[in-house]
DRENBA-338785 format. One record per residue: residue number from 1; residue in one letter; x, y, z of N, C-alpha, C, O in turn. Coordinates in steps of 0.2 Angstrom, whole numbers, plus 5000, padded with zeros to 4 digits. Example, Ala and Ser with C-alpha at 12.3 -4.5 7.8 and 13.67 -1.06 7.14 Angstrom:
2
<nr:1 | rest:A | n.xx:5066 | n.yy:4972 | n.zz:5039 | ca.xx:5062 | ca.yy:4978 | ca.zz:5039 | c.xx:5066 | c.yy:4984 | c.zz:5039 | o.xx:5071 | o.yy:4983 | o.zz:5042>
<nr:2 | rest:S | n.xx:5064 | n.yy:4989 | n.zz:5035 | ca.xx:5068 | ca.yy:4995 | ca.zz:5036 | c.xx:5064 | c.yy:5000 | c.zz:5039 | o.xx:5067 | o.yy:5006 | o.zz:5040>
This chain:
100
<nr:1 | rest:X | n.xx:5054 | n.yy:4618 | n.zz:4920 | ca.xx:5057 | ca.yy:4624 | ca.zz:4915 | c.xx:5059 | c.yy:4628 | c.zz:4918 | o.xx:5055 | o.yy:4630 | o.zz:4923>
<nr:2 | rest:X | n.xx:5064 | n.yy:4632 | n.zz:4918 | ca.xx:5068 | ca.yy:4639 | ca.zz:4920 | c.xx:5063 | c.yy:4646 | c.zz:4915 | o.xx:5064 | o.yy:4647 | o.zz:4910>
<nr:3 | rest:X | n.xx:5059 | n.yy:4649 | n.zz:4921 | ca.xx:5056 | ca.yy:4655 | ca.zz:4918 | c.xx:5060 | c.yy:4660 | c.zz:4919 | o.xx:5063 | o.yy:4659 | o.zz:4924>
<nr:4 | rest:X | n.xx:5063 | n.yy:4665 | n.zz:4915 | ca.xx:5064 | ca.yy:4673 | ca.zz:4914 | c.xx:5065 | c.yy:4676 | c.zz:4917 | o.xx:5062 | o.yy:4671 | o.zz:4921>
<nr:5 | rest:X | n.xx:5066 | n.yy:4679 | n.zz:4920 | ca.xx:5067 | ca.yy:4684 | ca.zz:4928 | c.xx:5072 | c.yy:4692 | c.zz:4929 | o.xx:5078 | o.yy:4693 | o.zz:4930>
<nr:6 | rest:X | n.xx:5068 | n.yy:4696 | n.zz:4929 | ca.xx:5070 | ca.yy:4702 | ca.zz:4928 | c.xx:5074 | c.yy:4705 | c.zz:4935 | o.xx:5071 | o.yy:4707 | o.zz:4940>
<nr:7 | rest:X | n.xx:5083 | n.yy:4704 | n.zz:4931 | ca.xx:5083 | ca.yy:4707 | ca.zz:4937 | c.xx:5089 | c.yy:4708 | c.zz:4937 | o.xx:5093 | o.yy:4705 | o.zz:4934>
<nr:8 | rest:X | n.xx:5090 | n.yy:4713 | n.zz:4942 | ca.xx:5100 | ca.yy:4717 | ca.zz:4940 | c.xx:5103 | c.yy:4719 | c.zz:4945 | o.xx:5101 | o.yy:4720 | o.zz:4951>
<nr:9 | rest:X | n.xx:5108 | n.yy:4718 | n.zz:4945 | ca.xx:5113 | ca.yy:4720 | ca.zz:4949 | c.xx:5118 | c.yy:4725 | c.zz:4949 | o.xx:5121 | o.yy:4724 | o.zz:4944>
<nr:10 | rest:X | n.xx:5120 | n.yy:4731 | n.zz:4954 | ca.xx:5125 | ca.yy:4735 | ca.zz:4952 | c.xx:5128 | c.yy:4734 | c.zz:4956 | o.xx:5125 | o.yy:4730 | o.zz:4960>
<nr:11 | rest:X | n.xx:5135 | n.yy:4737 | n.zz:4957 | ca.xx:5138 | ca.yy:4741 | ca.zz:4965 | c.xx:5140 | c.yy:4747 | c.zz:4955 | o.xx:5141 | o.yy:4746 | o.zz:4949>
<nr:12 | rest:X | n.xx:5140 | n.yy:4754 | n.zz:4963 | ca.xx:5143 | ca.yy:4759 | ca.zz:4962 | c.xx:5141 | c.yy:4763 | c.zz:4968 | o.xx:5140 | o.yy:4761 | o.zz:4973>
<nr:13 | rest:X | n.xx:5142 | n.yy:4772 | n.zz:4966 | ca.xx:5141 | ca.yy:4778 | ca.zz:4969 | c.xx:5136 | c.yy:4781 | c.zz:4969 | o.xx:5134 | o.yy:4784 | o.zz:4964>
<nr:14 | rest:X | n.xx:5134 | n.yy:4783 | n.zz:4976 | ca.xx:5126 | ca.yy:4785 | ca.zz:4975 | c.xx:5130 | c.yy:4793 | c.zz:4975 | o.xx:5134 | o.yy:4795 | o.zz:4979>
<nr:15 | rest:X | n.xx:5125 | n.yy:4797 | n.zz:4967 | ca.xx:5126 | ca.yy:4803 | ca.zz:4966 | c.xx:5126 | c.yy:4810 | c.zz:4971 | o.xx:5129 | o.yy:4815 | o.zz:4970>
<nr:16 | rest:X | n.xx:5120 | n.yy:4807 | n.zz:4976 | ca.xx:5118 | ca.yy:4811 | ca.zz:4981 | c.xx:5114 | c.yy:4810 | c.zz:4985 | o.xx:5111 | o.yy:4805 | o.zz:4984>
<nr:17 | rest:X | n.xx:5113 | n.yy:4815 | n.zz:4991 | ca.xx:5110 | ca.yy:4811 | ca.zz:5000 | c.xx:5103 | c.yy:4808 | c.zz:4994 | o.xx:5101 | o.yy:4810 | o.zz:4989>
<nr:18 | rest:X | n.xx:5101 | n.yy:4803 | n.zz:4997 | ca.xx:5094 | ca.yy:4799 | ca.zz:4996 | c.xx:5091 | c.yy:4805 | c.zz:4996 | o.xx:5094 | o.yy:4809 | o.zz:4999>
<nr:19 | rest:X | n.xx:5083 | n.yy:4805 | n.zz:4992 | ca.xx:5079 | ca.yy:4807 | ca.zz:4995 | c.xx:5073 | c.yy:4805 | c.zz:4999 | o.xx:5069 | o.yy:4807 | o.zz:4995>
<nr:20 | rest:X | n.xx:5070 | n.yy:4803 | n.zz:5004 | ca.xx:5064 | ca.yy:4799 | ca.zz:5007 | c.xx:5060 | c.yy:4805 | c.zz:5011 | o.xx:5061 | o.yy:4809 | o.zz:5015>
<nr:21 | rest:X | n.xx:5055 | n.yy:4803 | n.zz:5009 | ca.xx:5047 | ca.yy:4804 | ca.zz:5012 | c.xx:5044 | c.yy:4800 | c.zz:5012 | o.xx:5046 | o.yy:4795 | o.zz:5009>
<nr:22 | rest:X | n.xx:5038 | n.yy:4802 | n.zz:5016 | ca.xx:5032 | ca.yy:4795 | ca.zz:5020 | c.xx:5029 | c.yy:4800 | c.zz:5013 | o.xx:5031 | o.yy:4805 | o.zz:5010>
<nr:23 | rest:X | n.xx:5023 | n.yy:4795 | n.zz:5012 | ca.xx:5017 | ca.yy:4796 | ca.zz:5008 | c.xx:5010 | c.yy:4796 | c.zz:5014 | o.xx:5009 | o.yy:4794 | o.zz:5019>
<nr:24 | rest:X | n.xx:5003 | n.yy:4801 | n.zz:5011 | ca.xx:4999 | ca.yy:4803 | ca.zz:5013 | c.xx:4998 | c.yy:4793 | c.zz:5018 | o.xx:4996 | o.yy:4791 | o.zz:5024>
<nr:25 | rest:X | n.xx:4999 | n.yy:4790 | n.zz:5013 | ca.xx:4997 | ca.yy:4781 | ca.zz:5015 | c.xx:5005 | c.yy:4782 | c.zz:5019 | o.xx:5007 | o.yy:4776 | o.zz:5018>
<nr:26 | rest:X | n.xx:5008 | n.yy:4783 | n.zz:5021 | ca.xx:5009 | ca.yy:4778 | ca.zz:5029 | c.xx:5016 | c.yy:4776 | c.zz:5025 | o.xx:5020 | o.yy:4778 | o.zz:5028>
<nr:27 | rest:X | n.xx:5018 | n.yy:4774 | n.zz:5019 | ca.xx:5024 | ca.yy:4770 | ca.zz:5017 | c.xx:5029 | c.yy:4776 | c.zz:5013 | o.xx:5028 | o.yy:4781 | o.zz:5010>
<nr:28 | rest:X | n.xx:5034 | n.yy:4773 | n.zz:5015 | ca.xx:5039 | ca.yy:4776 | ca.zz:5013 | c.xx:5042 | c.yy:4776 | c.zz:5008 | o.xx:5041 | o.yy:4770 | o.zz:5007>
<nr:29 | rest:X | n.xx:5044 | n.yy:4779 | n.zz:5004 | ca.xx:5047 | ca.yy:4779 | ca.zz:4996 | c.xx:5057 | c.yy:4780 | c.zz:4997 | o.xx:5058 | o.yy:4782 | o.zz:5003>
<nr:30 | rest:X | n.xx:5060 | n.yy:4780 | n.zz:4994 | ca.xx:5066 | ca.yy:4785 | ca.zz:4994 | c.xx:5069 | c.yy:4783 | c.zz:4988 | o.xx:5069 | o.yy:4777 | o.zz:4986>
<nr:31 | rest:X | n.xx:5072 | n.yy:4788 | n.zz:4984 | ca.xx:5075 | ca.yy:4788 | ca.zz:4978 | c.xx:5084 | c.yy:4789 | c.zz:4980 | o.xx:5087 | o.yy:4788 | o.zz:4985>
<nr:32 | rest:X | n.xx:5085 | n.yy:4789 | n.zz:4974 | ca.xx:5093 | ca.yy:4790 | ca.zz:4972 | c.xx:5096 | c.yy:4788 | c.zz:4966 | o.xx:5094 | o.yy:4784 | o.zz:4962>
<nr:33 | rest:X | n.xx:5102 | n.yy:4793 | n.zz:4964 | ca.xx:5105 | ca.yy:4789 | ca.zz:4958 | c.xx:5112 | c.yy:4786 | c.zz:4960 | o.xx:5115 | o.yy:4788 | o.zz:4966>
<nr:34 | rest:X | n.xx:5115 | n.yy:4782 | n.zz:4957 | ca.xx:5120 | ca.yy:4778 | ca.zz:4956 | c.xx:5122 | c.yy:4778 | c.zz:4950 | o.xx:5119 | o.yy:4777 | o.zz:4945>
<nr:35 | rest:X | n.xx:5130 | n.yy:4779 | n.zz:4953 | ca.xx:5134 | ca.yy:4780 | ca.zz:4947 | c.xx:5137 | c.yy:4771 | c.zz:4945 | o.xx:5136 | o.yy:4767 | o.zz:4949>
<nr:36 | rest:X | n.xx:5139 | n.yy:4770 | n.zz:4942 | ca.xx:5142 | ca.yy:4764 | ca.zz:4936 | c.xx:5147 | c.yy:4765 | c.zz:4932 | o.xx:5147 | o.yy:4769 | o.zz:4927>
<nr:37 | rest:X | n.xx:5152 | n.yy:4761 | n.zz:4935 | ca.xx:5162 | ca.yy:4765 | ca.zz:4932 | c.xx:5164 | c.yy:4757 | c.zz:4927 | o.xx:5164 | o.yy:4751 | o.zz:4929>
<nr:38 | rest:X | n.xx:5166 | n.yy:4759 | n.zz:4920 | ca.xx:5167 | ca.yy:4753 | ca.zz:4917 | c.xx:5174 | c.yy:4758 | c.zz:4915 | o.xx:5174 | o.yy:4764 | o.zz:4916>
<nr:39 | rest:X | n.xx:5183 | n.yy:4753 | n.zz:4913 | ca.xx:5187 | ca.yy:4756 | ca.zz:4912 | c.xx:5188 | c.yy:4748 | c.zz:4905 | o.xx:5187 | o.yy:4741 | o.zz:4904>
<nr:40 | rest:X | n.xx:5190 | n.yy:4755 | n.zz:4900 | ca.xx:5193 | ca.yy:4748 | ca.zz:4895 | c.xx:5197 | c.yy:4754 | c.zz:4889 | o.xx:5197 | o.yy:4760 | o.zz:4891>
<nr:41 | rest:X | n.xx:5200 | n.yy:4753 | n.zz:4881 | ca.xx:5202 | ca.yy:4751 | ca.zz:4880 | c.xx:5201 | c.yy:4757 | c.zz:4872 | o.xx:5196 | o.yy:4755 | o.zz:4868>
<nr:42 | rest:X | n.xx:5203 | n.yy:4759 | n.zz:4871 | ca.xx:5196 | ca.yy:4761 | ca.zz:4864 | c.xx:5205 | c.yy:4758 | c.zz:4859 | o.xx:5210 | o.yy:4756 | o.zz:4861>
<nr:43 | rest:X | n.xx:5202 | n.yy:4759 | n.zz:4852 | ca.xx:5204 | ca.yy:4758 | ca.zz:4847 | c.xx:5213 | c.yy:4760 | c.zz:4848 | o.xx:5217 | o.yy:4758 | o.zz:4844>
<nr:44 | rest:X | n.xx:5214 | n.yy:4764 | n.zz:4852 | ca.xx:5223 | ca.yy:4766 | ca.zz:4848 | c.xx:5224 | c.yy:4765 | c.zz:4858 | o.xx:5229 | o.yy:4767 | o.zz:4860>
<nr:45 | rest:X | n.xx:5221 | n.yy:4762 | n.zz:4862 | ca.xx:5225 | ca.yy:4761 | ca.zz:4867 | c.xx:5226 | c.yy:4763 | c.zz:4872 | o.xx:5229 | o.yy:4760 | o.zz:4877>
<nr:46 | rest:X | n.xx:5220 | n.yy:4770 | n.zz:4870 | ca.xx:5219 | ca.yy:4774 | ca.zz:4879 | c.xx:5216 | c.yy:4772 | c.zz:4881 | o.xx:5211 | o.yy:4771 | o.zz:4878>
<nr:47 | rest:X | n.xx:5217 | n.yy:4769 | n.zz:4888 | ca.xx:5212 | ca.yy:4769 | ca.zz:4892 | c.xx:5204 | c.yy:4774 | c.zz:4893 | o.xx:5206 | o.yy:4780 | o.zz:4892>
<nr:48 | rest:X | n.xx:5196 | n.yy:4774 | n.zz:4896 | ca.xx:5194 | ca.yy:4774 | ca.zz:4894 | c.xx:5188 | c.yy:4775 | c.zz:4899 | o.xx:5185 | o.yy:4770 | o.zz:4900>
<nr:49 | rest:X | n.xx:5186 | n.yy:4783 | n.zz:4902 | ca.xx:5180 | ca.yy:4778 | ca.zz:4908 | c.xx:5172 | c.yy:4782 | c.zz:4904 | o.xx:5171 | o.yy:4787 | o.zz:4901>
<nr:50 | rest:X | n.xx:5169 | n.yy:4776 | n.zz:4905 | ca.xx:5161 | ca.yy:4777 | ca.zz:4903 | c.xx:5158 | c.yy:4775 | c.zz:4913 | o.xx:5158 | o.yy:4770 | o.zz:4917>
<nr:51 | rest:X | n.xx:5155 | n.yy:4784 | n.zz:4911 | ca.xx:5149 | ca.yy:4782 | ca.zz:4917 | c.xx:5142 | c.yy:4782 | c.zz:4916 | o.xx:5139 | o.yy:4786 | o.zz:4913>
<nr:52 | rest:X | n.xx:5137 | n.yy:4776 | n.zz:4921 | ca.xx:5132 | ca.yy:4776 | ca.zz:4918 | c.xx:5127 | c.yy:4778 | c.zz:4927 | o.xx:5127 | o.yy:4775 | o.zz:4933>
<nr:53 | rest:X | n.xx:5123 | n.yy:4781 | n.zz:4924 | ca.xx:5118 | ca.yy:4783 | ca.zz:4930 | c.xx:5112 | c.yy:4780 | c.zz:4928 | o.xx:5109 | o.yy:4780 | o.zz:4922>
<nr:54 | rest:X | n.xx:5110 | n.yy:4778 | n.zz:4936 | ca.xx:5107 | ca.yy:4772 | ca.zz:4938 | c.xx:5099 | c.yy:4777 | c.zz:4944 | o.xx:5098 | o.yy:4777 | o.zz:4950>
<nr:55 | rest:X | n.xx:5096 | n.yy:4779 | n.zz:4941 | ca.xx:5089 | ca.yy:4780 | ca.zz:4944 | c.xx:5085 | c.yy:4775 | c.zz:4950 | o.xx:5080 | o.yy:4772 | o.zz:4949>
<nr:56 | rest:X | n.xx:5087 | n.yy:4776 | n.zz:4955 | ca.xx:5086 | ca.yy:4768 | ca.zz:4960 | c.xx:5081 | c.yy:4771 | c.zz:4965 | o.xx:5082 | o.yy:4777 | o.zz:4969>
<nr:57 | rest:X | n.xx:5075 | n.yy:4768 | n.zz:4965 | ca.xx:5067 | ca.yy:4769 | ca.zz:4970 | c.xx:5067 | c.yy:4762 | c.zz:4975 | o.xx:5069 | o.yy:4757 | o.zz:4973>
<nr:58 | rest:X | n.xx:5065 | n.yy:4763 | n.zz:4982 | ca.xx:5067 | ca.yy:4759 | ca.zz:4988 | c.xx:5057 | c.yy:4760 | c.zz:4993 | o.xx:5054 | o.yy:4765 | o.zz:4996>
<nr:59 | rest:X | n.xx:5056 | n.yy:4758 | n.zz:4992 | ca.xx:5051 | ca.yy:4756 | ca.zz:5000 | c.xx:5049 | c.yy:4753 | c.zz:5002 | o.xx:5050 | o.yy:4747 | o.zz:4999>
<nr:60 | rest:X | n.xx:5044 | n.yy:4755 | n.zz:5008 | ca.xx:5045 | ca.yy:4751 | ca.zz:5011 | c.xx:5051 | c.yy:4751 | c.zz:5018 | o.xx:5054 | o.yy:4756 | o.zz:5019>
<nr:61 | rest:X | n.xx:5051 | n.yy:4747 | n.zz:5020 | ca.xx:5060 | ca.yy:4743 | ca.zz:5027 | c.xx:5064 | c.yy:4746 | c.zz:5022 | o.xx:5069 | o.yy:4750 | o.zz:5024>
<nr:62 | rest:X | n.xx:5063 | n.yy:4744 | n.zz:5015 | ca.xx:5070 | ca.yy:4744 | ca.zz:5016 | c.xx:5072 | c.yy:4753 | c.zz:5014 | o.xx:5078 | o.yy:4756 | o.zz:5014>
<nr:63 | rest:X | n.xx:5066 | n.yy:4756 | n.zz:5011 | ca.xx:5066 | ca.yy:4764 | ca.zz:5011 | c.xx:5068 | c.yy:4765 | c.zz:5016 | o.xx:5073 | o.yy:4766 | o.zz:5015>
<nr:64 | rest:X | n.xx:5068 | n.yy:4766 | n.zz:5023 | ca.xx:5070 | ca.yy:4766 | ca.zz:5030 | c.xx:5076 | c.yy:4767 | c.zz:5032 | o.xx:5078 | o.yy:4771 | o.zz:5036>
<nr:65 | rest:X | n.xx:5078 | n.yy:4759 | n.zz:5029 | ca.xx:5088 | ca.yy:4760 | ca.zz:5030 | c.xx:5091 | c.yy:4763 | c.zz:5024 | o.xx:5095 | o.yy:4767 | o.zz:5023>
<nr:66 | rest:X | n.xx:5088 | n.yy:4760 | n.zz:5019 | ca.xx:5093 | ca.yy:4768 | ca.zz:5014 | c.xx:5093 | c.yy:4772 | c.zz:5017 | o.xx:5098 | o.yy:4775 | o.zz:5015>
<nr:67 | rest:X | n.xx:5090 | n.yy:4777 | n.zz:5023 | ca.xx:5088 | ca.yy:4785 | ca.zz:5024 | c.xx:5094 | c.yy:4782 | c.zz:5030 | o.xx:5099 | o.yy:4783 | o.zz:5028>
<nr:68 | rest:X | n.xx:5093 | n.yy:4779 | n.zz:5035 | ca.xx:5098 | ca.yy:4779 | ca.zz:5041 | c.xx:5104 | c.yy:4775 | c.zz:5038 | o.xx:5108 | o.yy:4773 | o.zz:5042>
<nr:69 | rest:X | n.xx:5106 | n.yy:4775 | n.zz:5033 | ca.xx:5114 | ca.yy:4770 | ca.zz:5031 | c.xx:5114 | c.yy:4774 | c.zz:5027 | o.xx:5114 | o.yy:4779 | o.zz:5030>
<nr:70 | rest:X | n.xx:5114 | n.yy:4777 | n.zz:5019 | ca.xx:5116 | ca.yy:4777 | ca.zz:5012 | c.xx:5118 | c.yy:4785 | c.zz:5015 | o.xx:5115 | o.yy:4787 | o.zz:5020>
<nr:71 | rest:X | n.xx:5123 | n.yy:4787 | n.zz:5012 | ca.xx:5123 | ca.yy:4795 | ca.zz:5011 | c.xx:5129 | c.yy:4793 | c.zz:5005 | o.xx:5132 | o.yy:4788 | o.zz:5004>
<nr:72 | rest:X | n.xx:5129 | n.yy:4803 | n.zz:5001 | ca.xx:5130 | ca.yy:4805 | ca.zz:4995 | c.xx:5141 | c.yy:4802 | c.zz:4996 | o.xx:5146 | o.yy:4804 | o.zz:4999>
<nr:73 | rest:X | n.xx:5139 | n.yy:4797 | n.zz:4990 | ca.xx:5147 | ca.yy:4795 | ca.zz:4986 | c.xx:5147 | c.yy:4788 | c.zz:4989 | o.xx:5149 | o.yy:4784 | o.zz:4985>
<nr:74 | rest:X | n.xx:5144 | n.yy:4786 | n.zz:4995 | ca.xx:5148 | ca.yy:4778 | ca.zz:4999 | c.xx:5148 | c.yy:4774 | c.zz:4990 | o.xx:5148 | o.yy:4777 | o.zz:4985>
<nr:75 | rest:X | n.xx:5149 | n.yy:4768 | n.zz:4991 | ca.xx:5147 | ca.yy:4761 | ca.zz:4985 | c.xx:5143 | c.yy:4760 | c.zz:4989 | o.xx:5143 | o.yy:4762 | o.zz:4994>
<nr:76 | rest:X | n.xx:5138 | n.yy:4757 | n.zz:4988 | ca.xx:5136 | ca.yy:4752 | ca.zz:4986 | c.xx:5133 | c.yy:4744 | c.zz:4982 | o.xx:5135 | o.yy:4744 | o.zz:4976>
<nr:77 | rest:X | n.xx:5129 | n.yy:4738 | n.zz:4983 | ca.xx:5129 | ca.yy:4735 | ca.zz:4979 | c.xx:5122 | c.yy:4735 | c.zz:4981 | o.xx:5121 | o.yy:4733 | o.zz:4987>
<nr:78 | rest:X | n.xx:5116 | n.yy:4737 | n.zz:4975 | ca.xx:5111 | ca.yy:4734 | ca.zz:4973 | c.xx:5108 | c.yy:4730 | c.zz:4973 | o.xx:5111 | o.yy:4725 | o.zz:4973>
<nr:79 | rest:X | n.xx:5101 | n.yy:4729 | n.zz:4972 | ca.xx:5099 | ca.yy:4722 | ca.zz:4968 | c.xx:5090 | c.yy:4723 | c.zz:4968 | o.xx:5087 | o.yy:4722 | o.zz:4973>
<nr:80 | rest:X | n.xx:5086 | n.yy:4724 | n.zz:4961 | ca.xx:5083 | ca.yy:4728 | ca.zz:4959 | c.xx:5079 | c.yy:4724 | c.zz:4955 | o.xx:5079 | o.yy:4718 | o.zz:4956>
<nr:81 | rest:X | n.xx:5074 | n.yy:4726 | n.zz:4950 | ca.xx:5070 | ca.yy:4723 | ca.zz:4940 | c.xx:5069 | c.yy:4730 | c.zz:4941 | o.xx:5068 | o.yy:4734 | o.zz:4946>
<nr:82 | rest:X | n.xx:5071 | n.yy:4731 | n.zz:4933 | ca.xx:5070 | ca.yy:4737 | ca.zz:4930 | c.xx:5060 | c.yy:4738 | c.zz:4930 | o.xx:5056 | o.yy:4734 | o.zz:4931>
<nr:83 | rest:X | n.xx:5061 | n.yy:4745 | n.zz:4928 | ca.xx:5053 | ca.yy:4747 | ca.zz:4929 | c.xx:5054 | c.yy:4751 | c.zz:4925 | o.xx:5057 | o.yy:4755 | o.zz:4927>
<nr:84 | rest:X | n.xx:5052 | n.yy:4751 | n.zz:4917 | ca.xx:5047 | ca.yy:4756 | ca.zz:4912 | c.xx:5045 | c.yy:4760 | c.zz:4912 | o.xx:5039 | o.yy:4757 | o.zz:4912>
<nr:85 | rest:X | n.xx:5043 | n.yy:4766 | n.zz:4913 | ca.xx:5040 | ca.yy:4770 | ca.zz:4913 | c.xx:5038 | c.yy:4773 | c.zz:4908 | o.xx:5040 | o.yy:4771 | o.zz:4902>
<nr:86 | rest:X | n.xx:5035 | n.yy:4779 | n.zz:4908 | ca.xx:5031 | ca.yy:4783 | ca.zz:4901 | c.xx:5029 | c.yy:4789 | c.zz:4905 | o.xx:5025 | o.yy:4788 | o.zz:4909>
<nr:87 | rest:X | n.xx:5031 | n.yy:4794 | n.zz:4903 | ca.xx:5023 | ca.yy:4802 | ca.zz:4907 | c.xx:5023 | c.yy:4805 | c.zz:4901 | o.xx:5026 | o.yy:4803 | o.zz:4896>
<nr:88 | rest:X | n.xx:5019 | n.yy:4810 | n.zz:4902 | ca.xx:5017 | ca.yy:4816 | ca.zz:4898 | c.xx:5018 | c.yy:4823 | c.zz:4897 | o.xx:5013 | o.yy:4826 | o.zz:4895>
<nr:89 | rest:X | n.xx:5024 | n.yy:4827 | n.zz:4898 | ca.xx:5026 | ca.yy:4832 | ca.zz:4899 | c.xx:5022 | c.yy:4837 | c.zz:4898 | o.xx:5018 | o.yy:4833 | o.zz:4896>
<nr:90 | rest:X | n.xx:5018 | n.yy:4845 | n.zz:4899 | ca.xx:5015 | ca.yy:4852 | ca.zz:4900 | c.xx:5016 | c.yy:4851 | c.zz:4892 | o.xx:5010 | o.yy:4849 | o.zz:4890>
<nr:91 | rest:X | n.xx:5020 | n.yy:4852 | n.zz:4889 | ca.xx:5022 | ca.yy:4855 | ca.zz:4882 | c.xx:5018 | c.yy:4844 | c.zz:4878 | o.xx:5019 | o.yy:4844 | o.zz:4872>
<nr:92 | rest:X | n.xx:5016 | n.yy:4840 | n.zz:4880 | ca.xx:5012 | ca.yy:4837 | ca.zz:4879 | c.xx:5020 | c.yy:4834 | c.zz:4872 | o.xx:5020 | o.yy:4835 | o.zz:4866>
<nr:93 | rest:X | n.xx:5024 | n.yy:4831 | n.zz:4877 | ca.xx:5028 | ca.yy:4825 | ca.zz:4872 | c.xx:5029 | c.yy:4819 | c.zz:4876 | o.xx:5029 | o.yy:4819 | o.zz:4882>
<nr:94 | rest:X | n.xx:5030 | n.yy:4816 | n.zz:4873 | ca.xx:5032 | ca.yy:4808 | ca.zz:4880 | c.xx:5037 | c.yy:4807 | c.zz:4881 | o.xx:5041 | o.yy:4808 | o.zz:4876>
<nr:95 | rest:X | n.xx:5039 | n.yy:4806 | n.zz:4887 | ca.xx:5046 | ca.yy:4805 | ca.zz:4888 | c.xx:5044 | c.yy:4796 | c.zz:4890 | o.xx:5039 | o.yy:4793 | o.zz:4888>
<nr:96 | rest:X | n.xx:5049 | n.yy:4794 | n.zz:4894 | ca.xx:5050 | ca.yy:4786 | ca.zz:4895 | c.xx:5057 | c.yy:4789 | c.zz:4897 | o.xx:5062 | o.yy:4792 | o.zz:4895>
<nr:97 | rest:X | n.xx:5055 | n.yy:4783 | n.zz:4908 | ca.xx:5060 | ca.yy:4781 | ca.zz:4908 | c.xx:5061 | c.yy:4774 | c.zz:4911 | o.xx:5056 | o.yy:4770 | o.zz:4911>
<nr:98 | rest:X | n.xx:5067 | n.yy:4772 | n.zz:4915 | ca.xx:5068 | ca.yy:4765 | ca.zz:4919 | c.xx:5070 | c.yy:4771 | c.zz:4924 | o.xx:5071 | o.yy:4777 | o.zz:4925>
<nr:99 | rest:X | n.xx:5070 | n.yy:4764 | n.zz:4929 | ca.xx:5073 | ca.yy:4762 | ca.zz:4936 | c.xx:5073 | c.yy:4758 | c.zz:4941 | o.xx:5068 | o.yy:4755 | o.zz:4942>
<nr:100 | rest:X | n.xx:5076 | n.yy:4756 | n.zz:4945 | ca.xx:5080 | ca.yy:4749 | ca.zz:4949 | c.xx:5074 | c.yy:4749 | c.zz:4955 | o.xx:5075 | o.yy:4745 | o.zz:4959>
């Protein structure tokens, strides 16, 4: 029987230089934004461009590679899983975020 999997593949460009930190535990964390573009024709036949922004998080050796190899504007292929989280602001509002 096949099992359902949480898998995402994206091709896009880095929106900024990756932010890389080493935590107190010694683990390396890298974060960056990725822009993906979709072009389509609207009802009137004019071309439209839709840009989606994605938050990417990498850990360990992958994070170390990100820090050495990736730069703002570079086109990359990212594969990972969707991770949903929630948090509360200082004002008590509940917010949600999705990262890959």
